[in-house]
N, C-alpha and C positions, 0 to 999 in steps of 0.2 A: 504494500500500500504506500503510494507516494503522497506525502502530505505537504511538500514544499513546492513553491512556484519554480518553474524551470524556464530558462531563457537560452536561446541559441543564436547569438549574433555572429556575423562575419566581420573579421578584422584583417586589414591588409598592412603589410610591412613594405614601405617604399623608401627610396633614396638611392644615391649613387652606388655603383658596384664597389665592393670591398669595404663597406662601412660596418659590416658585421650583422646584417639582417638575419642571415641564416643561422648564425650562432645564437642570436637573441631568441630565435624561434626554438632551436634545439635545447637551449638552456631552460626556457620556460616550459616546454612540453615534455622533455625527457631528462632534464637536469644534466645535459651533456654539452661538452665543448669540443669542437674538432679543430685542432691546430692546422690541419691541412685541408680545410673546407674548400671545395671547388666553387667556381662561379655558377650561380643559379642559371639554369636554362629555362626561360619562360616563367613558369610559376610552380611552386611546390606548396603542398598543403599538409597541415597537421591540426590536431585538435587537442584540447585539454579541458577537462571538467573541473571547475573550481567552485568553492562554496563561499558566498559572501553573506554572512549572517544566516538567515533562513532561506536564502535564494541559491539555487543551483544553476550555474551558468556553464553550458557546454560551448566554449568558444571555438569557432573554426577559423584558423589563421592561415592567410595566404601570403607566402613569401615571394615577392615579385622580383624579377631580374632587374638590375640597375642599368644594364647596357642598352644603348640607344636602339639597337637592332631588334630588341624584344618589346619595344614600347607599345606597338599596336596590339600585341597580345596582352600585355599586362594591364593596359588601361581598361580593357574590357571587364576586368575583375573589380574595378572601382565601383561599378554601377550597383552591385548588390551589397557593398560594404557599408557598415554603420559605424565603423571605427577604423582609425589608421594611426600607425606609428611612423612618423617621418624621421628617418635616421640619418645622422651625419657622424663623421669621425672627428673627435675633438682635436686630433693631431694633424688633420689635413683640412686646411681652411677652404680649399676648393670644393670639398664636399658640402661645406656649410654654405658657400656662396650659391650653390645650386638649389638650396632649400626653397627659395621663392618660386623658382620655376616648377619644382615638383608640386608645390602647394597649388599653384594655378592649374596645373594639369589635373590634380586630384579634384579640385572644385569644378572643373569643366566637365568631369564625367560622373562624379559621385553625388550622393544625396546632399543637398545643401546644408542639412542639419548634422552631417557626419561629425563624430567626435574625433578630434585630431590631437595627438601629442607629439611635440618636437622632442626628439631623443638624441642627446649627445652621447654617443657610445665610445668605448675604449678609454674610460677614465683610468685604467691601469697604465696608460701612457701619459700620465700627468706631466712628466718632465719634458715631453715633446708637444705639449698643448699649444695650439695656435688659435683656438677659438675660445675667447674669454667667456666664462659662465654667464656673467651679467649681460654681455652683448646678446647672447642667444636667448636668455630669459626675457630681456626687453623685447626682442623680436616676437617671441611667443605671446607675450602679454598684449602687444599692439595688434596682433592678428587673431586674438581670441583662442589661442592654443594652450593646451596643457604643456608642461615642460618637466623634463627629468634628465639627469645624466646617469649613465649606466656603464657597467663593465660586464659583458657576457663572459669574459675570461674568469673574472673573480666572482661572478654571480652577484654583483652589486646593483641593487635597485631594479633588477629584472622583474622580479615578482611584483614589486610596487608599481612599476610602469604599466604592466598589463592589467593589474587589478584596478588601478585608477581609471584606465580607459573603460574597462568593463563596467565599473561602478557608475561612471558618467553616462554610459549607454543605458544602463538600467534606469537611471533617474529620468532620462528623456522618455523612455518607453512607459515607465510607470506614471509620469506626470500627464501623459496624453496631450501635451501641448502641441506635439507635432502630429498633424492629421493626414499628411500625404508623404509618399516616398518610402524608402527602404526601412527607415527607423520605425515608422508607424506600422510596417508590416511585421516587425519583430514583436511577437506576442508572448505573454506569460502562459505557460501550459504545464502539463505534467509529463514526466518522462515516459509514462506508460503509453501516452498517446503517440509517442514517436518511436515506439518499438524498443524501449529500454536502452541499455548502454552496451549491449553485446557487440554492436557493429561500430563502436566509437571510432576506431582507427581506420576503418575500411572505407568509409564514404562520408561526405558532408551530410549533416542532419537537416540542413536547410538549403533550399535552392539559391544559388548565388548569381546565376546569370539569367 
């Protein structure tokens, strides 16, 4: 018997190639880090079920390729997303400089009410930092974004980043202030109505496209 409300949102990871999106995903969903992670081709998918108070959230997370040649493929996944982590590398200022372009592309394709967090990854490279925390934080505030710095390598703030995005999505869904688009289509239900958890890693529980 399932007594708790159940939510199944789609979240995308976007940003330049090499900023650590795949390792953020694997750290969050499997608590793993791959020092030799390859460049993502197209889009990769994973899920994780988390508990926020009495709410069960089965997040489906899409890791998109950062390379230009995959842009037409990856942008299609923005349409069904209700959350996004826009990732840059704190030690490579060029990856931060492209954030505005990524944000525009996201808003061009995604739900206008999508929850977006700006994520400065690789804080383990603090001695090589080229993007000041305050500069990125100010940019996030001016653009209405959540903000956090993380290290997938050291597992710093990875849980917090995803949890904050999922919690913000839940608040939008629960408030019912948004009446159209992908976020309004995400509804609270029971896991039994979705076939339980047995197929969790095999397929998305919600239609994304």
